[in-house]
N, C-alpha and C positions, 0 to 999 in steps of 0.2 A: 502494499499498500503505498510505500513510502515515495516513489513518486507522480502522487499523488500531492503531493504536501506542499500547501503553500508554507515555507518556515517563517516568508516577517512578515506575514497577514497575519501570522498565530503567534509567532514573539512578541507584535503586538498588542496582540487583542489578551493574550497570559497576561503580560508583565504589567496590564492594567489592575488587576483583581490582585498584585497582592500585597499593596496595604502598606510596603517597604517603614512609614514614622510606624505604624504599632508595631508592627513585629519590632522595631528597632528600642523602643520605650517598654515591651514587656519582659516577661523568667522566661526570653528563650531559651529551650536544650540544648545544648548543643548535640549534634547523631551519637556524640564516640557517647555523651556521658547519661542513659540512658533518661527518664523518664517519657512527661509524659509533648507530644507532639503538637505544633502548630495547628489548625484545624486546612484543610485544603482548599482554595477555591474553589468556583460550581462551574462546572466544564462547560467549554462552550465551542461547541460546533464550528470547523471552517467552514469560511464562506465555497459556496458553491459554485462559485466562479472559480473557485484553485481547486478544487480538487474532486469537482462532475453534482450531479441531480445527486446520486443513489451511494456516495462517498461522507463519512464520517468521520473528519481528524482531531479531538483532541487534544494540544500543547498542554497539555494541565506543568506546571508548578509543582519539581518532586522538592528541587533541596530551594535551600535559602545559606549563603554562605558569606557573612557579610552581608556587602552591598550589590551579591552575586547568587543572580538568578541558576537554576538547573533543571532541563524545563527536561518531556518526555524526551520528546526529538534529542534535545541536548545527546542525553543519552544511549537512543537508538545511533545514532551517527557515530556518539564516542565505540560500541560492542561493534561496530559495522569498522576503525578505522583498528580498532583491536584487532578485526581479521587480519585486513587489510594488511598489517602489523605479525602477523602469525605469533602472536600472543594471545595470553587465554584470555577470551569472548567473551565472559559473564557479565552480569548486569553489577554486581558488586566489582568490577575489577574498573568495568567503565568510570560507576559512579564517583568513585578512587580516584580515579585519574585526573576526570573535571574536577573536582576537591581539591587535587592540588593545582591544574589550572588556574580556578577561579583565589585560592588563594597567593598565585606567581601575580596573578592582574593586579587584586587591592593593594600587594607590594608594589607595582610595581608605578601603578599608580598616586600615591603616597612619596615613592623617589623621584615622584616626576619624570618617566623612564618610557621615552616613546619607539616601538620600533613599528618606523612605517613599511610601506613599499618596498620607496628609491631602497632606505636602508640596507632591506634583505637581500633584492638582485644589488646590490656594494658588496654586501659579505658573500655573494654568491662569485659577484665579479674572482675579491679579493681566494677562497679556497682552488677558483679554475684555473687563476695565477698561477699558487700556490703547487699545486699538480699539474701546470705545464696542458691542460686541456687551453683550445680555444674554443672549438665547436660546441655549440650548447647541448646539440640531440648525444652527442656525446658523454657529455657532459651528464646529464641525463640518463641513459642508459647505465655509466656504470653507479650515479647515485642508487637508483634502482636493484643492482645486480648484487650490492655491499652490503643494503640497507635492508631486503629486499620488501621495501617501500613504495607502494605510485609515489612519483618526483609530485605530482603537489600535495599528498599524505603525509611527502620530507620534507617540502617547504614550510605549513604546518605547523610541523616541531618542530622546523628551524629556525620558527621564531620564539619560539620558548624557551629555544636553549640561549640564544641572541641575547633575551631578558635572564631568564638564569648569571651570565657570563657577565652581565652589566649587577647584579644587587648582589653577586659577589664581591664586584670588589666595592663599591659602596657600604653590602652593611653588613658580609659573614666574614667574619676570622678563621682565617687559614690556616693553623699550625704547620710549622714547615718542617718535615723531613731527618729525625734526628739523621748524625754521622750512625752509630747502633743502624738504624731501621735502612736505611743504605747498605751498608756493607750485609744484612741479614737475606735485605734479597738477592745481593749479585750472589752469597753462596746459595742459596737455592735456588737462582737461576742462570744457573752458567750455562748449563748444557745451554739455556735459552735466549741466549748472550749474544752466542756465536764464538767464531775459533781464530786465532790467528794462522797462519801457517808459514815454515820456509823451505825455503827449494831452491833443485840445483836448473840449470836448463843449462840446453847445449842447443840452438837453433839453425838452417839451414833457407837461404831466400835465394829463389830461382828470376834466374839476372833478367828471364822472360819466360813469357807463355807460351811457348811451341813445346812439341810433344819431347819434344831430344834434352829439353833441357831440366826437363821439371821432371825425365825419369834420369838422370844425370842426376841432380839434385837426392829424391830417393833413395838412389844406389850407394850413395854414401850416406845420407845420417842411414839405409838402415847397415850398412857395413859399423859406419862407428857404434851401433845399437848391438855390432855380435860381441865389439871387444867388449864391452859394459858387462854383458849377463855373466864373463867367466868373470868380470874384476870391477865389483860395484865398487869396490871405496877408492876408485883411480878417478873418479865421473871428475872432479874438481883438476886434476892435472890434464883429465881428456878435455876441458871446456879449458883451458886455459891454453894449451898446446893447438888445437883441431885448427886448422888455418880457416877452415869453413865458417866457421860459426861466427852468425854477428852479432850476437846477442853481447845489449851494452855493458851483458853484468861480466862478460868473459877475461876478464883481470883480475875477477875476483874471483874468477876458476865456476864460474855462473850463477853465483852464491846470494840470492834475493832474501833477504832479510827479513824479520816476522813481519805481516804483512793479513788486514781483515780478509777473508772471506770473503766479505759484499766488495771488501774495494777492490780486489783482483780481479773479479768476476767483471764490476764495471768497465777494466783491462778490457780482459779477453773473458769471457764467459766458456770457451772450452776449454782455455788450463784448467779454469777454478775450478772448474768441472774435476775436470783428468788429476789434482790435486786434492781434493776433497777424498776423491773418493780413494785412494791407493793410499797403504796400508804405512807408516813413515817405515823412511829406511829400502821402498821400491821403485825400481827407478821401470817407466812407464816403455808402451813397445812408441816405434817413432808416429805421430799421428801429428794430422795440420794444424794448427790454431786460424785466430778469426782474420788472419790476414793472409792467408792461403802459404805458409811457412811452414817448416817439416822440422815438428819440435822434439824432443828431449827433454823429458825432467825425470831427479828423485828427488821424493821428498823424503827432508831434511827431518821436521817434527811439527808439532804442531799442539796448541793447546788454550783454553781459556783468554779470551782477548784479556785482558788484563785492568784492574776493577781501579786505575789510575784514565786509562783510558771512555770508561763508562759509567763514572762516579753521575755524573751530572744530568751524562741521560737518564742515569736512573732514580736517582735527586728530582726529575724535571714529571716521572711519571708518575713516584710516588705521593709527590705534590696533586699534582691533577686525582687522581683518588681522595689526596686528602681533601684537596673543596671539595667535590663528590660531596662526601662524610659531612664535611660543616653546611651541607647549607641543606641535606635531610634532615640533619641537626635544627639550624637555625628554621628550616618551616615548620615541623611538629613544632618548635615552640610557639611561632605564630597560630598555628594553627592550636595550640591550647587557648588565646584568648580573642580568636574571633567565634560569635559563636554560629556557631551550621546546626541547620531549624531542619528538620520533617518536615514538608508540608505534611505529605502525604507517599 
């Protein structure tokens, strides 16, 4: 029946029946506190022009949060929103979400926070720039893919995220993570933090694209590889003395000092995959890197990314977690201070 609703006409009708001055002056019972609730307004039929001669839709006010009304249509829309975002879509969950949003709207008005359509468009543009995306359709596709939400629904939730960030800056005290918390997180998540790798390399580069040149370089690389299989310990010396080795690290025995695997992947994803897959001490077979060169590598070491290199990243991650926790606690305090009335 929702396709027959005219929410603007219905909301205008229902809000006229709330009698907010009376509700504000009486002993209202918050939803969470028990006791009798305020009497509900008389049901009103939607205009026939909006819903058709044979259809009757009632948009009753169900809850009043401070000066914000939550209607039947609001709840049904919230249930649909929860379904679209793949979350539990019960009426209780919808009401809880709407109460939190009403509290956020109240606090935003109190702090004179206004998020217009232009502001949302600007924030979306900043996100696109940060992601290196120019095309609107591509950005919308990625948002839908990563969040599981239709883009228009994401925009609606994004507005509340912008308000939330501003409220955190103005009204919420967020504790900084301690050094002990950062160290504890690092110790517990070393596998996810990533690894650094060290390896030696010998690289042969064809001088042209001719079949003869490719064959010549391939044969030279495989000849070196066969000699290293019988004597892996000579890799550094071979890297230094092989005339055809064009590696920039040749003077250092082809040794690449420890480097983050993600940084290596950005430089050459094929070499990164080879290094990541091989055990320490192992020599690869001859393979071609992203530039088409013939490469042999020997993995010298692997280790977790050192604490000092990721300390600030972990600190920021924990601070954002603290932000969410602090905001939730702050919103709970505002909830205890705000009259939440069950109308029907």
